[in-house]
C-alpha positions, -999 to +999 in steps of 0.1 A: +034+606+337+042+620+371+060+654+371+076+668+402+096+699+411+123+694+437+138+724+455+170+721+476+200+743+486+224+723+464+222+704+432+235+672+449+206+675+474+180+680+447+193+650+427+192+628+458+155+639+463+147+629+427+163+595+432+145+590+465+111+601+453+110+589+417+137+563+415+164+556+390+140+557+360+132+594+365+139+617+336+153+652+343+133+678+323+152+708+335+169+727+363+174+763+373+189+783+401+168+805+422+177+828+451+196+805+475+184+772+460+182+749+430+150+737+413+150+704+394+120+693+374+118+655+369+092+631+355+084+594+357+066+574+331+039+550+343+053+515+344+043+491+316+028+457+326+054+430+331+047+394+327+056+373+357+084+348+349+093+321+374+129+326+386+154+303+370+170+277+393+207+284+401+229+265+377+255+241+389+290+256+387+303+229+363+297+240+327+286+275+337+314+293+319+311+272+288+275+283+285+287+319+286+311+313+257+343+313+278+371+295+259+376+259+270+411+264+283+401+294+304+369+278+316+387+247+327+412+268+346+385+287+364+363+257+371+390+232+378+398+243+414+367+230+429+347+249+455+327+281+449+331+298+415+335+332+433+367+319+450+382+307+417+374+341+401+391+359+430+422+337+425+425+340+388+411+374+379+418+409+392+392+430+409+399+466+420+382+499+426+385+526+400+414+550+406+406+583+424+397+608+397+406+636+421+442+625+423+446+617+386+422+622+357+404+592+343+403+588+306+376+565+293+387+546+262+370+520+241+355+511+207+326+530+192+294+524+209+309+509+241+291+533+264+319+557+273+299+589+274+271+573+296+298+558+319+314+593+321+280+608+331+274+580+357+308+587+373+301+624+374+267+619+389+281+597+416+307+623+425+280+650+427+257+628+448+284+620+472+291+658+477+319+670+499+338+688+471+337+706+438+316+689+410+339+670+386+354+685+356+341+667+325+363+669+294+350+657+260+376+649+234+350+632+211+348+655+181+339+627+157+305+614+169+276+637+160+259+650+192+286+636+216+293+670+232+256+679+234+248+646+251+274+652+278+265+689+280+229+679+290+241+657+318+266+683+329+240+711+331+218+689+354+248+681+376+261+717+376+294+702+365+318+722+343+322+708+307+351+715+284+354+705+248+390+696+240+397+692+202+433+682+208+457+669+235+470+704+243+434+716+250+427+687+273+460+693+292+451+729+297+416+721+309+429+696+334+456+720+346+430+746+354+409+724+376+406+731+413+426+713+440+413+677+445+386+683+418+379+651+400+384+651+362+368+627+337+378+626+300+354+611+274+370+601+242+361+592+206+357+556+197+391+540+193+403+510+173+435+502+193+447+480+164+449+511+142+483+527+147+470+563+141+441+559+165+462+543+191+488+570+189+461+597+192+447+581+223+481+577+239+490+613+231+458+625+248+465+604+279+501+616+282+492+652+277+465+652+303+484+629+327+453+607+328+449+570+337+433+551+308+403+530+318+390+506+291+353+505+285+340+474+267+304+463+261+293+429+275+282+405+248+314+406+227+329+375+213+353+362+240+384+362+218+375+397+204+371+410+239+404+395+250+422+410+220+408+444+227+417+442+264+453+433+255+455+461+230+443+487+255+466+473+281+495+479+258+484+516+257+485+517+295+450+507+306+450+487+338+413+489+347+381+477+329+345+489+331+322+464+312+289+479+302+255+467+293+254+438+317+217+443+320+212+434+284+239+408+277+230+372+285+265+357+280+295+372+297+323+352+281+337+385+267+338+401+302+356+371+317+380+368+288+389+405+289+396+404+326+418+373+321+437+392+295+451+414+323+426+442+331+412+446+366+374+445+369+361+476+386+325+486+380+297+471+358+273+491+337+240+476+349+214+499+336+206+532+318+201+552+349+227+579+354+223+581+392+227+543+399+236+525+367+270+513+379+275+483+403+308+475+420+322+443+405+333+417+430+340+380+426+308+372+444+287+395+423+302+381+390+298+345+401+261+350+409+256+367+376+273+339+357+255+311+376+220+326+376+219+348+345+205+383+346+180+392+373+170+425+388+199+445+402+186+445+437+186+407+437+223+404+427+238+435+443+267+427+467 
């Protein structure tokens, strides 16, 4: 294990040094403020041997979506235009950047285990690494899952980002109201079954009280129809954007395509466990390559 101590004037600079020196797999062991600087202690495990596997040949566009479990009617629509698959995805699905969390808080909503807390941490890390303003306010409204607040608190301490626990919509609204001008706000929520009226009403009350934009977070690998149903249900609650997670682990993305076809705009993809760079912008070209070639290293498929 390699252990390094990085010293910089600001937390954002120290995190950038960690990323540059040790890469995305580095583990933050601790941080502390000294006179006029910040110290971050990070470690990197020695890599395990990897068996060389010949790269798979690119698949022909015809039949690609069927192999990913996309329903026949939707697959025929997306593959029936002829030409590159990326062009068809761009015509029939929506792609958009995430809304600016400095203008309106972002509320991450999804079923249990979708990866909302990790996505929240990734978005907070991105804001800190970009610099140029106050670190984002992180609000956790997940009082159900054991250790949820502690998990986010660990990330927030490393990023020097304020964390507020909000047990109810009024507390979340008060936290958001106290944030600084143009300070981004990210709200992590408990797992929500949008088909349960009580859970749906609770999520909607939280979004309305905090004035937040709901962003649906769904894991890749879901059954295509299940993903589409979930996407429609969150859209009814006001979600307009989708962050699919675990694209590094899922081999079939029929659920991602079906959820987007149900009316949510694809924004970012969770492509790894790294907090500093575990999100990739989703574009028609990126998604088409991922569908046609299957999963490969992020640097090989990045836009």
